[in-house]
C-alpha positions as CSV (number, residue, x, y, z in Angstrom):
1,M,-13.5,-130.1,-77.4
2,R,-15.9,-130.6,-74.6
3,R,-14.2,-127.8,-72.6
4,G,-14.5,-125.3,-75.6
5,R,-18.3,-126.0,-75.8
6,I,-18.5,-125.1,-72.1
7,F,-16.8,-121.8,-72.6
8,I,-19.0,-120.9,-75.6
9,F,-22.1,-121.7,-73.5
10,L,-20.9,-119.5,-70.6
11,A,-20.2,-116.6,-73.0
12,L,-23.7,-116.9,-74.4
13,L,-25.1,-116.8,-71.0
14,L,-23.1,-113.7,-70.2
15,V,-24.2,-111.9,-73.3
16,V,-27.9,-112.8,-72.7
17,G,-27.5,-111.5,-69.1
18,L,-26.1,-108.2,-70.2
19,V,-28.9,-107.7,-72.7
20,V,-31.5,-108.5,-70.0
21,V,-29.9,-106.0,-67.6
22,V,-29.8,-103.2,-70.3
23,I,-33.5,-103.8,-71.1
24,I,-34.5,-103.7,-67.4
25,F,-32.4,-100.5,-66.8
26,N,-34.0,-98.7,-69.7
27,T,-37.5,-99.8,-68.6
28,V,-36.9,-98.5,-65.1
29,I,-35.6,-95.1,-66.4
30,N,-38.6,-94.6,-68.8
31,T,-41.0,-95.5,-66.0
32,T,-39.4,-93.0,-63.6
33,S,-39.4,-90.2,-66.3
34,Q,-43.0,-90.8,-67.0
35,A,-43.8,-90.8,-63.3
36,E,-42.0,-87.5,-62.9
37,E,-43.8,-86.0,-65.8
38,S,-47.1,-87.1,-64.4
39,V,-46.2,-85.4,-61.1
40,Q,-45.6,-81.9,-62.7
41,I,-48.5,-79.6,-62.0
42,D,-49.7,-76.6,-64.1
43,V,-51.0,-73.4,-62.5
44,N,-52.9,-70.5,-63.9
45,I,-51.7,-67.0,-63.2
46,F,-53.2,-63.5,-64.0
47,I,-51.9,-61.3,-66.8
48,A,-53.2,-58.0,-68.2
49,G,-55.9,-59.1,-70.6
50,Q,-56.0,-55.7,-72.2
51,P,-53.9,-52.5,-71.8
52,I,-54.4,-51.1,-68.3
53,P,-53.7,-47.4,-67.9
54,Q,-51.8,-46.1,-64.9
55,G,-54.1,-45.6,-61.9
56,A,-56.9,-47.8,-63.3
57,V,-58.6,-50.3,-61.0
58,I,-57.9,-54.0,-61.6
59,T,-61.2,-55.7,-62.5
60,N,-62.2,-59.1,-63.9
61,E,-62.8,-57.5,-67.3
62,N,-59.2,-56.3,-67.7
63,L,-57.6,-59.6,-66.5
64,G,-56.4,-62.6,-68.5
65,I,-55.0,-66.0,-67.6
66,I,-52.0,-68.0,-68.8
67,T,-50.7,-71.4,-67.7
68,I,-47.2,-72.0,-66.4
69,R,-45.5,-74.9,-64.6
70,Q,-45.8,-74.8,-60.8
71,E,-42.0,-74.6,-60.4
72,N,-42.0,-71.4,-62.3
73,L,-44.5,-69.7,-60.0
74,T,-43.0,-67.0,-57.8
75,G,-44.4,-65.3,-54.7
76,V,-44.9,-62.0,-56.5
77,M,-47.3,-63.5,-59.1
78,F,-51.1,-63.9,-58.6
79,A,-52.4,-67.4,-59.1
80,E,-56.0,-68.0,-60.2
81,N,-57.0,-68.8,-56.6
82,Q,-55.8,-65.3,-55.5
83,R,-58.3,-63.4,-57.6
84,A,-59.7,-61.7,-54.5
85,Q,-56.2,-60.4,-53.6
86,L,-55.8,-58.7,-57.0
87,E,-59.2,-57.3,-58.0
88,G,-59.8,-53.8,-56.7
89,K,-56.1,-52.9,-56.6
90,I,-54.7,-50.0,-58.7
91,A,-52.1,-50.2,-61.4
92,K,-49.0,-48.2,-60.4
93,Y,-47.8,-48.1,-64.0
94,P,-49.3,-48.5,-67.4
95,L,-49.6,-52.3,-68.1
96,D,-49.3,-53.6,-71.6
97,Q,-51.6,-56.4,-72.7
98,G,-50.0,-59.8,-71.9
99,V,-47.8,-58.6,-69.1
100,V,-47.7,-60.9,-66.0
101,I,-49.1,-58.9,-63.1
102,T,-46.9,-58.9,-60.0
103,S,-47.3,-57.4,-56.6
104,S,-44.9,-54.5,-57.3
105,M,-47.1,-53.3,-60.2
106,V,-50.3,-52.7,-58.2
107,S,-51.1,-50.7,-55.1
108,T,-53.4,-51.4,-52.2
109,G,-54.3,-47.7,-51.9
110,T,-57.3,-46.0,-53.3
111,L,-57.5,-42.9,-55.4
112,A,-59.4,-40.0,-53.9
113,E,-62.4,-38.8,-55.9
114,G,-61.1,-36.7,-58.7
115,G,-57.5,-37.4,-57.7
116,P,-54.8,-37.8,-60.3
117,P,-53.8,-41.4,-61.2
118,W,-50.1,-40.7,-60.5
119,A,-50.8,-40.1,-56.9
120,A,-51.0,-43.9,-56.5
121,Q,-47.2,-44.1,-57.2
122,I,-46.4,-42.1,-54.0
123,P,-45.7,-44.5,-51.1
124,N,-47.3,-43.9,-47.8
125,G,-45.5,-41.4,-45.6
126,M,-43.9,-39.7,-48.7
127,T,-44.9,-36.7,-50.7
128,A,-44.2,-35.2,-54.1
129,I,-42.8,-31.7,-54.8
130,A,-41.8,-29.9,-58.1
131,I,-38.6,-28.0,-58.5
132,P,-37.2,-26.2,-61.5
133,T,-34.5,-27.9,-63.6
134,S,-32.4,-27.4,-66.7
135,R,-30.1,-29.3,-69.0
136,L,-27.2,-29.1,-66.6
137,A,-29.2,-29.7,-63.5
138,S,-30.9,-32.9,-65.0
139,M,-27.7,-34.6,-66.3
140,A,-28.2,-33.4,-69.8
141,Y,-31.9,-34.5,-69.6
142,G,-30.7,-38.1,-69.0
143,I,-33.0,-38.2,-65.9
144,Q,-36.4,-39.6,-66.7
145,D,-39.5,-40.8,-64.9
146,G,-38.7,-43.4,-62.2
147,A,-35.0,-42.5,-61.9
148,H,-33.3,-42.4,-58.5
149,V,-31.3,-39.2,-57.9
150,D,-29.3,-37.4,-55.3
151,I,-29.8,-33.7,-54.9
152,S,-26.8,-31.4,-54.4
153,V,-27.0,-27.6,-53.7
154,C,-24.6,-24.8,-53.8
155,F,-24.8,-21.8,-51.4
156,F,-23.2,-18.4,-51.7
157,F,-22.4,-16.9,-48.3
158,I,-21.9,-13.2,-47.6
159,D,-21.3,-11.1,-44.5
160,I,-24.2,-8.9,-43.5
161,D,-24.9,-6.3,-40.8
162,P,-26.9,-8.2,-38.1
163,S,-29.0,-5.2,-37.3
164,Y,-29.8,-3.9,-40.8
165,Q,-29.6,-7.4,-42.4
166,T,-27.9,-5.8,-45.3
167,E,-24.7,-6.7,-47.1
168,L,-21.4,-5.4,-45.8
169,P,-19.6,-3.0,-46.0
170,N,-22.1,-0.4,-44.7
171,L,-22.2,3.0,-46.3
172,I,-21.1,5.9,-44.1
173,T,-21.5,9.7,-44.4
174,P,-19.6,12.4,-42.4
175,L,-21.1,14.1,-39.4
176,T,-20.9,17.9,-39.1
177,A,-21.4,20.3,-36.2
178,P,-24.8,22.1,-36.1
179,T,-24.9,25.7,-37.1
180,N,-26.6,26.9,-33.9
181,V,-24.8,25.7,-30.8
182,L,-27.2,25.1,-27.9
183,P,-26.4,26.5,-24.5
184,A,-24.2,24.3,-22.5
185,E,-26.8,23.8,-19.8
186,Q,-29.2,22.3,-22.4
187,P,-28.4,18.8,-23.7
188,G,-28.6,18.3,-27.5
189,L,-26.8,17.2,-30.6
190,T,-23.3,18.3,-31.1
191,L,-22.9,16.6,-34.5
192,G,-25.2,16.0,-37.5
193,V,-25.3,14.2,-40.9
194,G,-23.6,16.1,-43.7
195,L,-25.9,17.9,-46.0
196,D,-24.0,17.1,-49.1
197,G,-25.2,13.5,-49.0
198,S,-21.8,12.0,-49.8
199,K,-21.5,8.3,-48.9
200,Q,-18.7,5.8,-49.1
201,A,-18.2,2.2,-48.0
202,Q,-17.2,1.8,-44.4
203,G,-13.5,0.8,-44.1
204,R,-11.0,0.3,-41.4
205,T,-8.0,2.1,-39.9
206,E,-4.6,0.7,-40.4
207,V,-1.0,1.8,-39.9
208,E,1.1,2.0,-43.0
209,S,4.3,-0.1,-42.3
210,A,6.9,2.0,-44.1
211,F,6.2,5.4,-42.6
212,Q,4.0,4.3,-39.7
213,Q,1.3,6.6,-41.0
214,G,-2.3,6.0,-40.2
215,I,-4.5,5.3,-43.2
216,Y,-8.2,4.5,-43.8
217,V,-8.7,1.5,-46.0
218,I,-12.0,1.1,-47.9
219,P,-12.9,-1.9,-50.2
220,S,-12.2,-1.6,-53.9
221,E,-15.2,-3.7,-55.0
222,S,-18.4,-5.4,-53.7
223,Q,-18.2,-8.3,-51.4
224,R,-17.3,-11.6,-53.0
225,P,-19.6,-14.5,-52.1
226,R,-18.1,-17.6,-50.6
227,P,-19.6,-20.8,-52.3
228,A,-20.2,-24.1,-50.5
229,C,-21.8,-27.2,-52.1
230,Q,-23.2,-30.3,-50.4
231,I,-25.6,-33.2,-51.1
232,L,-28.8,-32.6,-49.1
233,V,-31.2,-35.3,-50.4
234,Q,-30.2,-38.8,-51.3
235,N,-32.1,-41.5,-53.3
236,A,-35.1,-39.4,-54.2
237,V,-37.4,-40.9,-56.9
238,V,-38.4,-38.9,-60.0
239,L,-42.2,-39.0,-60.3
240,K,-42.4,-37.0,-63.5
241,M,-39.9,-35.2,-65.7
242,G,-41.6,-32.2,-67.2
243,S,-45.1,-30.8,-66.7
244,Y,-48.2,-33.1,-66.6
245,L,-49.9,-30.8,-69.1
246,D,-47.1,-31.2,-71.7
247,Q,-48.3,-33.4,-74.5
248,P,-46.3,-34.2,-77.7
249,T,-47.8,-32.2,-80.6
250,T,-48.1,-33.4,-84.2
251,V,-46.8,-31.7,-87.3
252,E,-48.6,-32.8,-90.4
253,G,-49.6,-36.1,-88.9
254,E,-46.1,-36.9,-87.6
255,P,-45.5,-36.8,-83.8
256,A,-43.2,-33.9,-82.8
257,A,-40.5,-34.1,-80.2
258,P,-41.8,-33.6,-76.6
259,P,-41.2,-30.2,-75.1
260,I,-37.9,-29.7,-73.2
261,P,-38.6,-30.1,-69.5
262,D,-37.9,-27.2,-67.2
263,I,-39.5,-28.7,-64.1
264,V,-39.3,-32.1,-62.3
265,S,-41.5,-33.8,-59.7
266,L,-39.7,-35.7,-56.9
267,I,-40.9,-38.2,-54.3
268,V,-39.3,-37.3,-51.0
269,S,-40.0,-37.3,-47.3
270,P,-42.1,-34.4,-45.9
271,Q,-38.9,-33.0,-44.2
272,D,-37.0,-33.0,-47.5
273,A,-40.0,-31.4,-49.2
274,I,-39.7,-28.5,-46.7
275,T,-36.0,-28.2,-47.4
276,L,-36.5,-28.1,-51.2
277,S,-39.2,-25.5,-50.7
278,Y,-36.8,-23.3,-48.8
279,L,-34.0,-23.8,-51.4
280,N,-36.4,-23.0,-54.3
281,F,-37.7,-19.9,-52.5
282,T,-34.2,-18.6,-51.9
283,N,-33.0,-19.3,-55.4
284,V,-30.3,-21.8,-54.4
285,N,-28.6,-23.7,-57.2
286,I,-30.1,-27.2,-57.3
287,T,-28.5,-30.1,-59.3
288,M,-29.7,-33.7,-59.6
289,T,-27.2,-36.6,-60.1
290,L,-28.4,-40.0,-61.5
291,R,-27.8,-43.1,-59.4
292,S,-28.6,-46.8,-59.9
293,A,-32.1,-47.8,-59.0
294,S,-30.8,-50.8,-57.1
295,D,-28.4,-48.7,-55.0
296,N,-30.1,-47.8,-51.7
297,S,-26.8,-46.8,-49.9
298,R,-26.3,-43.5,-48.2
299,V,-22.9,-41.8,-48.2
300,A,-21.7,-39.2,-45.7
301,T,-20.1,-36.5,-47.9
302,E,-18.1,-33.5,-47.0
303,A,-19.1,-30.0,-48.2
304,A,-17.0,-28.7,-51.1
305,T,-15.5,-25.3,-50.3
306,L,-12.3,-23.6,-51.6
307,Q,-10.4,-24.7,-48.5
308,F,-11.7,-28.3,-48.9
309,L,-10.5,-28.4,-52.6
310,L,-7.1,-27.0,-51.8
311,S,-6.5,-29.6,-49.0
312,Q,-8.3,-32.6,-50.5
313,Y,-6.7,-32.4,-53.9
314,N,-3.3,-31.0,-52.7
315,I,-3.6,-27.8,-54.7
316,P,-0.9,-25.3,-53.8
317,V,-1.6,-21.6,-53.6
318,P,0.7,-20.0,-56.3
319,A,3.5,-17.8,-54.9
320,K,3.6,-14.2,-55.8
321,L,6.4,-13.9,-58.4
322,P,8.0,-10.8,-60.0
323,Y,7.0,-12.1,-63.4
324,A,3.9,-13.6,-65.1
325,I,2.6,-15.1,-68.4
326,K,0.7,-12.6,-70.5
327,P,-2.5,-14.0,-71.9
C-alpha cells in the first residue's frame, strides 16, 4: 500500500514537470517570435506617383512612395534616401501610375533641346536607322517595339563586263570592210561597224561532237541571277515599328485599327547602320527574324546557296530520264 502511494506521487511529479516544460517552451518561442518581428525594418521606395510619359524628366512632383519590408528591397529599386540619384533622370518607357521605378526604367542621359523623347532609348555608342518592311519581312507583323531581331539578306549575283560594268553577255555587231581602201603606205582602218545596226548576244565557239563541225553558241535567254542568303546583323533592337507620325484614327468615336507598318526603326551599331544603308540603297531583300529578348548569343551561320542546300540536306540532282510526268 505504501509502495503504491510512492508510485502515484512520482507520476504526479512527472506530469507536473512535463506541464512546466511545455509552458516554458511555448514562452520562449513566443518571446523569440516577438523579438524577430520587432527586428524587421520597413523601408520606403519610390514609385510613379502619376503617369510619366516616355522621355519625361523624373521630378519630385511625379514621384510617390510606398513601404515594403527591407528584405524585399532589391538593388534596382530607389529607396527614399536615394532621391538625389533618381530625380533629374529620364523615363526610358511610359510609366503607369503606381509602378515601382527601377534603374532599368530610367536613363542618365539628357535630351537635346527639341530632341525627340525616344532618343533616350538609344544606348551610348549605338544609333537608330529605319528600313522598309512588309508582312513577310516582319514575321507577319509579329515584331513590335522593343523586340530583338536578327536581320538576314538575300543577294542576287550576276556576271558583268569589268570595263563596261554591264550585264553579260555583251552585244556584238559584225565588222565590215570600208568602201574606199586607203593606200598601203598610209595606216588606217581596214574594218568598220556594220551599217545595218544588227546586234546579237556574244557567244562562244565550240566543236560539235558528232560531225566535228565548228559552231557558234549564243545564249537562249538572259543571265539567271545566282541567289545567296546570310544573316548580317544579330540581336538588333526594334525602336519603333511603323512611322512616328502614324496615329490611330477614330471612326464615329471608336478607335480604328492602327495603320499597317511599312517601315521599322532599329537600334544597331554605327557599322551595322552603314551596312543597312548600303543594302537599302541597292534594293537588297531584307528579312527580320524574331528572337528571345533574353538570348544574347551569336551564332556563326553559313550562307545559303543552291550548292549549300544540295549538300547540307542531301538533295540529289535528278537524272535525265527518257520519260517524265506531264503536269
